[in-house]
N, C-alpha and C positions, 0 to 999 in steps of 0.2 A: 383938435383935441377938445373934447367936451368936458367942461368943468361942472361939478355938481354943486348946486346951491345949498349945501348942508348948513345946519345951524351949529356954530362953534360950541355953544353951550351944550348941545346934545352930544357932540363928540366927547366932551369931557365927562358928561353924565354916563355915557355908554361905557367908557373906559373904566370909570370908578365903579360902576355897577358890576363890571366883570372882575374887579379887584386887581387890576393891572396898573402898575406904576407907569407914569409917562416915559421915564427913562427906558423901561423894559420894552414898551411898545415902539419907541422911537428907533430901536435897533432894527425893526422891520419896516417902519414907515418913517423915513428920515425927516420928512417935513411936517410931522405930526404937531410939533409946537407951533408952527406957523398956521396950521389949520385950526388948532384949538383957540388961538387968539385972534383969528379972523384975518390975518394978513394975506393969506392965500387960500384957495379952495382946492380940494382934491379932484382928480378926474373921476368920472363915473366908475371906471374900473377900480380905481384906488378906494373909492367909497364902499364899493361892494366887498372888496377884500378886507377893508377895515371892519365892516359890520360882521363879517364871518369871524374875524380875529377876536372880537369882543362879545361874540355870541348874542348879538342883538338883531332884531328884524331890520332889514335894510331901510324900510320906510320910516323907522323911528328917527333916523338922522335928519329928516326934513321937517319934523314937527316944530312948532313954535316954542314948546316947553316940554320938559320930560313928562312922560305918561305916569299916572299914579298907579303903580303896580301893587296889587294886594296879594297876599298869600291866600290860596284858595281853601285853606282849612283853618280852624281856630288856632291862633298863635299865642301860646302860653309862655313864650320866652320873655325874660326880663334881663336887664343889665343895670346894676346899681339901683334896683328897685323900679326901673322905668321900662316901659314897653320898648321892644326892639323894632326899628323901622328900616326901610331901604333894604329889602332882601336882595341877595346877590343873584346873578343869573344862574349860577351853579345850583343854588338851593331851589329856585323856581323850576328849572329844567328837570331836576331830580324828582320833585313832587309831581310835575306833569307826566313824566315817564311812568312813575308808579301808579298814577291814576289811570293811565291808559292800560297798563297791565292788569290792574284790578278790574277795570270795566270788561276787558276781554275775558278774564277768568270767571267773573260773575255770570256772563252769558254762557260760557262753557259749562259751568256747574248747573245752571238753570236747565239747559238743554239735556244734560246728563241726568236730571231728576234728583240731584243731590239735595238733601234737606237743609234747612237753616240750622246754623250752629247755635244751640240754645244758650251757650255761655256768653255770647256777645250781648252786652248790655244787661247781664244778669245781676250785677251789683249796683249799688247806689252809694252816694256820699254818706248815707246812714249806716252802711255796712261797715263793721269794724275792719280795720286793715288785717287783723289776725284771721278773721273769718274769710275775707276775700283771698288772702294768701293761701289759706287751706284749700279753698275751692280750686284755685289755679293749680296748686300742687297735685290735687286729686285728678283733675282733668288731664294734665300733662303727664301724669305718672312720674312726677318730679321726685327723683330718688336721691336724697342727700348722701347716702352711702355710696351710690354709684358715682356721684360727682366728686366726692372726696377721694375716690380711687383713681380719678383721672390724673395722669402724670403731669399734665401741664394745663395752663389756663386755656390754651387753644383747644385742647381736647374737651375741656369742660364747656367751652362755648359751643363747640360742634354738637355735643350731647344735648345741650339746652335747645339749640336751634332745631335739632332733629325731633325732640319731644314736642315743640310747638308746631312744627310742620306736620307731624303725624296727627296732632289734635285738630288740624284744619286751618292753621294760621299761615298765611304767606309771609315768610320772613326773608328779607333781602338785606344783605350787608355789603356795603361798598364804600370805598374812600374816594371814588371818582365819579364823574357824571357819565352814565352809560359805560362805554369802554374807552373813553378819551382820557388817557393817562396824564395829559397836560391840564386837565380841569379837576384839580384836587378839591375835595370838600373840606371845609374848615370846621373842625370840632368846636372851635370857639363861637361859631355862628349857630350851630345846632348839633345836638347829639343824636336825635332820631325823631321819628314821627309815626303816628298810627292813623290808618285810614279804616274806620270801622264800617263793617257791612256784615249782615247776617250770613251771607253766602261766601264772601271773600274778604275776611278781615286781613289787613295787610300791615306789617310792621317793617319800617326801614330803619336800619341802624347805621350810623356814620362809622365806616370802617377805619377812619383815621385816628380814632381813639385807641387806647390800649385795649388788650383783650379783656382785662378785668373791667374796664369802663364799659365796653360793649355788652358784657354780661349784665351789668346793672341797667344799662339803657334798655335792653330787651325785656328785663323784668318790669321796668317802669312802663314801657309801652304795652306790655301785656295787661297791666292794671288798667290802662286806658281802654283796651278792648273789652275787658270785663265791665268797665263803666259804660261802655257804648259811646265813648266820646272821642271823635277824631281830634288830634292835636299835634302841634309842633312843639318840641321840647328842647330846652338847653339846661335843664336842672340836673345837677349831679347828686351825689349821695348826702350832701350836707343837710342838716336840719335847716329848713328853708324859712326865710322871711322875705316878704315882698313879692311872693309868687301867688298865683291863683290857688284857691282852696283845692281844686282838682289836682294840681301838681303836687301839693303837699301830701294829699291823700295817696296818690299813686306812688310817691316816694316811700311813704310808710309801708305800703303794700309790698313794694319791691324789696325793701330792707328785711321785712318779715319773711318773705318768700325765700330769699337767699340765705339769710342768717336768722332762723327762728330763735326768738328770745329764750325760749325754754331750753333749747339745745345749747345755745351759747352759754347760758348760765351754768349748765352742767360741765362745760369745758373750761370754765375759768379756774385759774390757779391763784391761790392767795399769795400775795407779795411777789408775783412774777413781774420782772421789769417790763415796762410798757413796750420798748422795742422788741423784746422777745415775744411778748403776747401778740403784738401786731403781726409779726412774721409768721408765727405758728398758726394763728387763727386764719389769717389770709390764705395761707397754704392749705389748711384743712377745708375751708369753705369755698376756695377758689373764687375769691372776690378781692377787690382792692383793699389796701390798708385803710383807705378813707372810709369804706363801708364798715370795716371792723371798728374804727374809731367811733363812728356814729352809733353803732350798736352797743359799744361799751358805755357810751353816754346814756343810751336808752336803758341799759341794765343797771345803771347807778354805780358802775365800777369806776367811772371817772366823774369828777366834779365838773361843772360847766367851765370853771376857770382853767382847770388842767386840760380839758378837752380843747378849748379855744387855742391854747398855746401849742398843744400837740398837733392840732389841725393845721395851723400856720406852718409849723415846722415840716410836717409831712408833705404838705402842698409844695413847699419850696424844694424839698428833696426830689419829689417826683418830676417837677419842672426841669430839674437839671439832668434827669436821665434821658439819654438818647435812645429812642426806640428804633432799633434797626431790625430789619428782617427781610427775607426774600418774599417774592410774591407767591411762592408755593406753586403747586401744580396749576397750569394754565386753565385747564378745563374745570377743575374743582373750583378755582377762583371765579371763573365765569358763571358757573352754576350758583355759587354763593351770592353773586351780585343780583340775581333775579329770583333766587329761591328754588329749591329742588321741586317742591310741589308745583310751582308755576312752570318751570322748565319741562317737567315731565308731561304736563297737560298740553303745553304748547307743541312739543315735538309730536305727540300722539295725534293731535288735531291736524297738524300740518301733513303728516304722513298719510292721514286718512283723506286728505284733500279738502278739509273743512276750513283751513286757514291758508292763505297764500304764503309761499316761501318768503316773498318780499316783506310781508308784515311780520312774519316770525323772525326774520333776520333783524328787523328794526327793533323789535321788543327785546331780543336777546343781546343786541348791541354787537352784531357780527355781520360780515359781508361774505363769508365763505361757506360754501356747502360742506367742505371738509370739517370746519369748526362745528357746524350744525350737527353733522353726523357723530362727531366725537362727543358733543354734549349729550346726544341721544344715548350713546354708550355709557356715559358717566352716570346718567339717571336710570339706566337699566331698561331702556326702551328698545335700543338696537343691540344686536349681538356682536 
């Protein structure tokens, strides 16, 4: 029996990097505590299985110290005013997967002779949030009336995604890594990110947040695309302190895009109780109550003191809510994870023989020809 001279410290690092508790992993690897404290060593086969379980390259387990992994895009996240370190393997693998998809689509668009999208990088920090929001609204055909008529937040999110997709933005929404349902993305670690490119701008939205939160994240990342700045974000709707200026600007743009101040002011009712106003306006604009609170502060309808108290109370209420729901239609969900624009292009390219089925399956997160064909039908390529 061949023992693997793994570094016990690297075993602990790899497990913690994957966000897995020792007790949980011990259910599969009974001697894990002994391996981590160096009392015994795993076999070569056990080491390989462990590396797969914690989503780490096998060779990492033999290093003398943990590698310094860096996020490959600007990281604008903060926690308690400080930069966030030690990205999870789930986050890193999601970014890498999206970068591969973006690189593929960029080449596809270039060969097809598609022009650069002139809105990417068309704004700057000197552009007022109201002006930037107006430009995004015009480019997307963002219709407040149509969004208000959506019966649910899910419908509003789908409408928003479709508008961005038709404008040329690759929008991907998922709560897991690729198609691995055991690798759930943590909305506490990140809400979304933007990968800017004039031919293939890409936005990823963490699907583990509420639908209302996803709507705001999409708006925030669109602002990054207009700014031409790739970024990883974890900022919600709150008036922010301790974040980069770009994040504060993008938040202001997102708030104005979703809830234009002029429209909000015309909807305000004198002496309306705050809970009633939050419920009514959130329903009308199809945003979270937190976004409405922020805009009520912007409109001067709330004092800062009253806003702070209401924000704490609403945050606590939302934390206690259990968001349950089905996965929905399998193929629609699969398309949402990679984006309709990307899926359509990939299916066409594969059917034409320009892309290998093996590569298409990997980027779609499937192993089945039947699933591939059904995705083709979902995006209107196959009859």
